[in-house]
C-alpha positions in Angstrom: 24.9 192.4 155.9 23.2 189.3 154.5 24.4 185.9 155.7 22.5 182.7 156.4 23.8 180.3 159.0 24.6 176.6 159.2 23.0 175.1 162.3 24.7 174.7 165.6 26.5 171.3 165.7 25.9 170.3 169.3 23.3 167.6 168.6 25.7 165.0 167.3 27.9 165.2 170.4 25.2 164.3 172.9 23.6 161.1 174.2 20.5 159.9 175.9 22.0 157.8 178.6 24.9 158.0 181.1 25.9 154.4 180.3 26.9 155.3 176.7 28.8 158.4 177.9 30.6 156.3 180.5 31.5 153.5 178.1 32.9 155.8 175.5 34.5 158.2 178.0 35.4 161.6 176.5 35.4 160.5 172.9 33.4 163.4 171.6 33.0 165.9 174.3 35.8 166.2 176.9 34.9 168.3 179.9 37.2 171.3 180.4 39.2 171.2 183.6 38.9 174.6 185.3 41.5 175.5 187.9 41.1 178.7 189.8 44.2 180.2 191.3 43.8 182.2 194.5 46.1 183.8 197.0 47.1 181.6 199.9 46.0 182.7 203.4 48.5 184.1 205.8 48.6 180.9 207.9 49.5 178.7 204.9 52.5 176.4 205.4 55.7 176.8 203.4 54.7 173.9 201.2 52.0 175.1 198.8 48.6 173.4 198.7 47.2 172.6 195.2 44.0 170.9 194.2 43.2 169.3 190.8 40.3 167.3 189.5 41.0 163.6 189.0 40.3 162.5 185.4 37.3 160.3 184.9 35.6 158.6 182.0 32.2 159.6 183.3 31.6 163.0 181.8 27.8 163.2 182.1 24.9 162.4 184.3 21.3 161.6 183.5 18.9 164.1 184.9 17.1 162.9 188.0 19.4 159.8 188.3 21.7 159.6 191.3 25.5 159.8 190.7 27.4 157.6 193.1 30.0 158.8 195.7 33.5 158.7 194.2 32.4 159.1 190.6 34.2 162.4 190.8 37.1 163.3 193.1 39.9 165.8 193.6 43.6 165.3 194.4 45.0 167.6 197.0 48.8 168.0 197.3 51.0 169.7 199.8 54.2 170.3 198.0 54.9 167.3 195.8 53.1 164.8 198.0 49.4 164.0 198.9 47.9 166.2 201.6 46.1 163.9 204.0 43.5 165.1 206.6 42.7 168.3 204.8 39.2 169.6 204.9 37.9 170.3 201.4 34.6 172.1 200.7 32.7 170.5 197.8 30.2 172.9 196.3 27.5 171.8 193.8 26.1 174.3 191.3 22.4 175.2 191.2 20.5 172.3 189.6 22.4 169.6 191.7 22.0 168.4 195.3 23.6 165.9 197.5 21.7 162.7 198.4 20.6 161.9 200.9 19.9 165.1 202.8 19.9 167.6 200.0 22.0 170.8 200.1 24.8 171.9 197.7 27.8 172.3 200.0 29.6 169.7 202.1 33.0 169.4 203.7 35.0 166.2 203.1 38.4 165.2 204.4 41.2 163.9 202.3 42.4 160.4 202.9 46.0 159.3 203.1 46.2 159.4 199.2 45.2 163.1 199.2 41.8 162.3 197.5 38.7 164.4 198.3 35.8 162.3 197.2 32.6 164.0 195.9 29.6 162.5 197.8 26.6 161.1 195.9 24.4 163.6 194.3 21.5 164.0 191.9 21.2 166.4 188.9 17.8 168.0 189.3 18.3 170.9 186.8 17.9 171.2 183.1 20.3 169.4 180.7 23.5 171.3 180.0 27.0 172.0 181.4 27.7 172.1 185.2 30.8 172.6 187.3 31.5 171.0 190.7 33.8 173.1 192.8 36.4 172.0 195.3 38.1 174.5 197.6 40.9 174.0 200.1 43.3 176.4 201.8 42.2 179.2 199.4 42.8 177.1 196.3 40.0 175.9 194.0 39.4 173.6 191.0 36.3 172.3 189.2 35.0 169.2 187.6 32.8 170.0 184.5 30.2 167.6 183.3 27.1 167.5 181.2 23.6 166.6 182.4 21.5 164.7 179.8 17.8 165.4 179.3 15.0 163.2 180.4 11.9 162.7 178.1 9.5 165.6 177.8 6.9 167.4 175.7 8.0 169.5 172.7 6.9 173.1 172.1 7.6 174.7 168.7 9.3 178.1 168.6 8.9 180.5 165.7 10.6 183.9 165.4 8.7 186.6 163.5 10.6 188.1 160.6 12.1 191.5 161.5 14.6 194.0 160.3 17.7 195.1 162.2 16.0 198.0 164.0 13.1 196.0 165.4 13.1 193.8 168.5 12.1 190.3 167.6 9.0 188.5 168.8 8.6 184.8 169.3 5.5 182.5 169.3 5.1 179.1 170.8 2.9 176.1 169.9 2.5 172.6 171.2 3.4 169.7 168.8 1.9 166.7 170.5 5.3 165.1 171.0 5.5 164.0 174.7 8.6 161.8 175.0 11.4 163.8 173.4 15.0 163.8 174.6 17.6 165.3 172.2 17.3 166.6 168.7 18.2 169.2 166.1 16.6 172.1 164.2 17.5 173.9 161.0 15.6 176.2 158.6 15.4 178.8 155.9 13.0 181.5 154.7 12.7 183.8 151.6 16.0 183.3 149.7 17.5 184.0 146.3 15.4 182.5 143.5 12.0 182.8 145.3 10.4 181.9 148.6 11.4 178.6 150.3 9.8 178.6 153.7 11.3 175.9 155.9 11.6 175.4 159.6 12.5 171.7 160.2 13.2 169.8 163.4 13.8 166.3 164.6 13.9 164.7 168.0 14.5 161.2 169.5 11.6 159.8 171.4 10.8 156.6 173.3 12.8 153.6 172.1 15.1 155.7 170.0 12.3 156.5 167.5 13.1 159.4 165.2 10.3 162.0 165.0 10.6 164.7 162.3 8.4 167.7 161.4 8.6 170.9 159.5 7.4 172.9 156.6 9.6 171.0 154.1 8.4 167.6 155.4 4.9 166.6 156.4 4.3 169.6 158.6 3.2 167.5 161.5 5.4 165.2 163.6 6.0 161.9 161.8 8.0 158.9 163.0 10.5 157.9 160.3 10.2 154.4 158.8 12.4 152.2 156.7 11.0 149.3 154.7 7.7 149.8 156.4 9.0 149.7 160.0 9.7 152.5 162.4 13.4 153.5 162.8 14.3 152.7 166.4 17.3 152.5 168.7 18.7 155.8 167.6 21.0 157.6 170.0 22.4 160.3 167.7 20.5 162.7 165.3 21.1 165.8 163.2 19.2 167.6 160.5 19.7 170.0 157.6 17.7 172.4 155.4 18.6 173.6 152.0 18.9 177.4 151.9 18.5 177.5 148.1 15.6 175.1 147.8 12.7 173.4 149.6 14.5 170.3 150.7 15.3 169.0 154.2 17.0 165.9 155.5 19.1 164.4 158.2 20.8 161.4 159.7 20.1 159.3 162.8 22.1 156.3 164.2 22.4 153.9 167.0 25.8 152.7 168.2 26.0 149.9 165.6 27.4 150.8 162.2 24.5 148.9 160.6 22.0 151.3 162.3 22.7 154.5 160.3 19.7 156.0 158.5 19.5 159.1 156.3 16.4 160.8 155.1 15.3 163.5 152.6 12.1 165.4 151.8 11.0 168.1 149.5 7.6 169.3 150.8 6.7 165.6 151.2 7.0 162.6 153.5 10.7 161.9 154.2 12.3 159.1 152.2 14.6 157.1 154.5 17.7 155.2 153.3 20.0 152.9 155.3 23.7 153.8 154.9 25.9 150.9 154.2 29.7 150.3 154.2 30.4 151.8 157.6 32.3 149.8 160.2 33.1 150.4 163.9 31.1 151.7 166.8 29.2 154.9 166.1 30.3 157.9 168.2 28.4 160.7 166.5 26.7 162.0 163.4 26.5 165.3 161.4 24.0 166.2 158.7 24.6 169.0 156.2 23.3 170.1 152.8 25.3 168.1 150.3 27.0 165.6 152.6 26.3 163.9 155.9 28.8 162.2 158.2 29.2 159.5 160.9 32.2 159.2 163.2 33.0 155.7 164.4 35.9 154.0 166.1 37.2 153.2 162.6 37.1 156.8 161.3 35.0 159.6 159.9 32.6 158.4 157.1 30.8 160.6 154.7 28.2 160.2 151.9 26.3 162.5 149.5 22.6 163.4 150.3 21.1 160.9 147.8 23.7 158.1 148.4 23.4 154.9 150.3 27.1 153.9 150.6 29.6 155.7 152.8 33.3 156.3 152.3 35.9 156.6 155.1 38.2 159.6 155.2 41.8 158.1 155.3 43.8 158.7 158.4 40.8 159.3 160.7 40.8 156.1 162.7 40.8 156.9 166.4 39.4 160.4 165.8 37.9 162.0 168.9 36.0 165.1 167.8 34.5 166.5 164.6 32.4 169.4 163.3 31.0 169.9 159.8 29.3 172.7 157.9 27.7 173.6 154.5 25.4 176.0 152.7 24.1 176.2 149.2 23.6 179.9 148.9 26.3 182.6 149.7 26.0 186.3 149.5 26.7 186.4 145.7 25.3 183.3 144.1 23.7 179.9 144.6 26.4 177.3 145.0 27.4 174.5 147.4 30.1 175.3 149.9 31.0 172.7 152.5 33.8 171.5 154.8 34.7 170.4 158.3 37.3 169.4 160.8 38.2 166.2 162.6 40.6 165.8 165.5 43.1 162.9 165.2 45.8 162.7 167.9 47.4 166.1 168.2 46.3 167.3 164.7 43.2 168.9 163.2 42.4 167.6 159.7 40.4 170.2 157.8 38.7 170.4 154.4 36.6 172.9 152.5 35.2 172.7 149.0 33.0 174.8 146.7 31.3 174.6 143.4 32.3 178.2 142.7 36.0 178.8 143.7 36.8 182.2 145.2 39.7 183.8 147.1 38.8 181.9 150.2 37.3 178.6 149.0 39.6 177.9 146.1 39.4 174.1 146.2 36.7 172.9 143.8 34.0 170.4 144.8 35.4 167.9 142.3 38.4 167.3 144.6 37.6 164.4 146.9 37.4 165.3 150.6 39.8 162.3 151.2 42.7 164.8 151.1 42.2 167.1 154.1 44.8 169.7 155.2 46.6 169.2 158.5 46.6 172.0 161.1 48.4 171.8 164.5 46.1 172.1 167.4 46.4 174.9 170.0 48.1 174.1 173.3 46.1 171.9 175.6 43.8 168.9 175.0 40.7 169.3 172.9 37.3 169.6 174.6 35.2 170.8 171.7 35.6 171.9 168.1 33.5 174.0 165.7 34.0 174.5 162.0 32.5 177.0 159.5 33.8 178.7 156.4 34.4 181.9 158.5 36.1 180.5 161.6 37.4 177.4 163.3 37.0 177.3 167.1 38.7 174.9 169.6 37.9 174.8 173.3 40.7 173.2 175.3 40.5 171.1 178.4 42.1 173.9 180.3 39.2 176.2 179.4 40.8 178.4 176.7 38.8 179.2 173.6 40.9 179.6 170.4 39.9 180.9 167.0 41.4 180.6 163.5 39.9 182.6 160.7 39.1 181.5 157.2 42.7 182.1 155.9 43.7 178.7 157.1 42.8 177.5 153.6 45.2 179.9 151.9 47.9 180.8 154.5 51.2 178.9 154.6 51.3 179.4 158.4 47.7 179.7 159.9 47.7 180.8 163.5 45.4 180.2 166.5 44.4 183.3 168.5 42.9 183.1 172.0 39.3 184.5 172.0 39.3 183.9 175.7 42.3 182.5 177.4 40.7 180.8 180.4 37.5 179.9 182.3 35.3 178.7 179.4 33.4 175.5 180.0 31.3 175.4 176.8 30.4 177.5 173.7 28.1 177.6 170.7 28.8 179.4 167.4 27.9 180.1 163.8 29.8 181.3 160.8 29.0 182.2 157.1 30.4 183.7 153.9 34.0 183.7 155.1 33.8 186.9 157.2 30.8 186.7 159.5 30.9 184.6 162.7 29.7 184.7 166.3 28.4 182.9 169.2 28.3 182.5 173.0 30.8 181.3 175.5 29.7 179.9 178.9 32.1 180.3 181.9 32.4 178.3 185.1 30.3 180.8 187.0 27.3 180.1 184.8 27.4 183.5 183.0 27.3 183.8 179.2 29.1 186.3 176.8 28.3 187.0 173.2 31.1 187.4 170.6 31.0 188.4 167.0 33.2 188.8 164.0 31.9 191.8 162.1 32.7 191.7 158.4 36.1 190.1 159.1 36.9 192.2 162.2 37.0 190.8 165.8 37.7 194.2 167.4 35.0 196.4 166.0 32.3 194.7 168.2 33.9 193.6 171.5 32.3 190.6 173.4 29.4 191.6 175.6 27.8 189.8 178.6 24.2 188.9 178.2 21.8 190.4 180.8 18.4 189.5 182.2 17.8 193.1 183.0 19.9 196.3 182.5 23.1 195.8 184.6 22.1 192.3 185.7 23.9 189.3 184.0 22.0 186.1 183.5 23.3 183.5 185.9 23.1 179.8 186.3 23.3 179.2 182.5 24.0 175.5 181.6 23.3 175.4 177.9 23.6 177.9 175.0 22.5 177.9 171.3 23.8 180.4 168.7 22.7 181.1 165.2 22.9 184.0 162.8 20.8 186.6 164.6 18.9 184.3 167.0 20.2 183.2 170.4 18.8 181.2 173.3 20.2 180.0 176.7 18.9 177.6 179.3 19.5 177.9 183.1 19.8 175.1 185.7 16.3 176.0 187.0 14.8 175.4 183.6 14.3 179.0 182.6 14.8 180.0 178.9 16.1 183.4 177.7 15.9 184.3 174.0 17.0 187.4 172.1 17.6 188.5 168.5 20.5 190.3 166.8 24.2 189.9 166.4 26.4 192.5 168.0 26.1 194.8 165.0 22.3 194.7 165.1 20.8 198.1 165.5 18.3 196.9 168.1 20.7 194.8 170.1 20.7 195.8 173.8 22.4 192.8 175.4 19.2 192.2 177.4 17.5 188.9 176.8 13.8 188.1 177.2 12.6 185.4 179.6 10.4 182.9 177.7 7.0 182.3 179.1 5.9 178.7 178.3 3.3 176.2 179.4 3.7 174.6 182.9 6.9 172.6 183.2 10.7 173.0 183.4 12.6 173.2 180.1 15.1 170.4 180.0 16.5 170.8 176.4 16.1 173.0 173.3 17.4 173.8 169.8 17.2 176.9 167.6 18.2 178.0 164.1 18.6 181.5 162.7 18.9 183.0 159.2 19.8 186.5 158.1 19.2 187.3 154.5 17.9 190.9 154.6 15.4 190.4 157.5 16.1 188.0 160.3 14.3 184.7 160.6 14.5 181.8 163.1 12.8 179.0 164.9 13.3 175.8 166.9 11.8 174.0 169.8 12.0 173.5 173.6 11.5 170.3 175.6 9.4 170.6 178.8 9.9 168.0 181.6 7.3 165.3 182.1 8.4 164.8 185.7 10.1 166.6 188.6 13.1 165.0 190.3 
């Protein structure tokens, strides 16, 4: 099979400081609430004991910074009322420890209101998704939160081109960037119409500067400038690479609508434009070939690659989540296909356009994207969404991961199907050419499972756990990245595992390779992958500059 991959869309949902997360609450990434039902012990009273996480607007913590006591808590009930005086065991995952004193397990006693307060703690592990567990009388529940990266040094990752029957190899090289936090990566390689070698990345550095590098830009890391001055104050960033050409670009923004910048380069220094016409407070950005986007409190705004003025999509004021995709080369011809989804209230607004209509993408690009379709959401609140031409994915706040295939664009009654009905705390995914899709889901135990849609079928290649050695699952995973044929995960201890191949890959074994890097714990990373004949891929990792 031949199918390139849009990049993973996580970058635009993440921030550099806990204060921004706290202020905006769960606007873009709502932590799944994982409840674990267990059998009550023989000595349990006739009134059942239940425990639930108390909702909070603080859904992330900055690595190495203390989180105060009471930031997270659990409500224990006995029957319909609060259970006072109950001992509750609070267990932190690997990568977190209580302060002062250290340790990862403490017993707290509920007050008269039934609340079990999580004591102060510090996140010492890599950035990613963590779950704090509360257990009482045989019942358990978890608070899930993200840990944000602290500045570090960037190491470039390059995957050697291989076929399906060959295990991939990866090489690593320092970049000279020493204060990176979050970023994005996207690329291409030999494509229809000739070679277009491009592996392009961007990170935010000290002061919110935007540092980009790659084969379609200057090659070496360069701080983006606008009107002769460095772009600063950015908190969101994303990037794109044309599959059919030698052009790269992206978008970076602060929280102010007047601080949105887009750039483009074709084997040259990036040309930066300021995007105008946007109002509201910026919540996230997305960059794709053809169109880029910014979500604000006033709605979802979009603009073409060479434009400077944005247009708001009607009916999107108050939107909480979005995901976008595009590619300009499918399996049959060079054309632009693009789309996305945005969550508004209890509905999912979705759009997809193409310059070459077919049985799946039958809405031409000439139709404005101001007229999206409305799709009912699956049951449960939304934690995260993902869009591609092959599949839509929704993670609910109850930990269920749902899928809807590409037929939503042509079916009169599109249906959500549970890919996994419980226990998921995060996921990453890719999709292309209407029939190929895949990714990784992360469960509350820190284990990761790979899933794949093989030429339209979800059953021919069942999901498989990813192993560190034959028969030994990788544990303690806090972050995943999925692309077409290249995957990477990060553990709380800062270890990185990488592997190549989708589930239909002849050399796929399910065993990942531990990455050997220069001294330092990995705190963040990004990868891209492309499968057009051979497999290609690349990205970067961020190594800590300090230990907590």
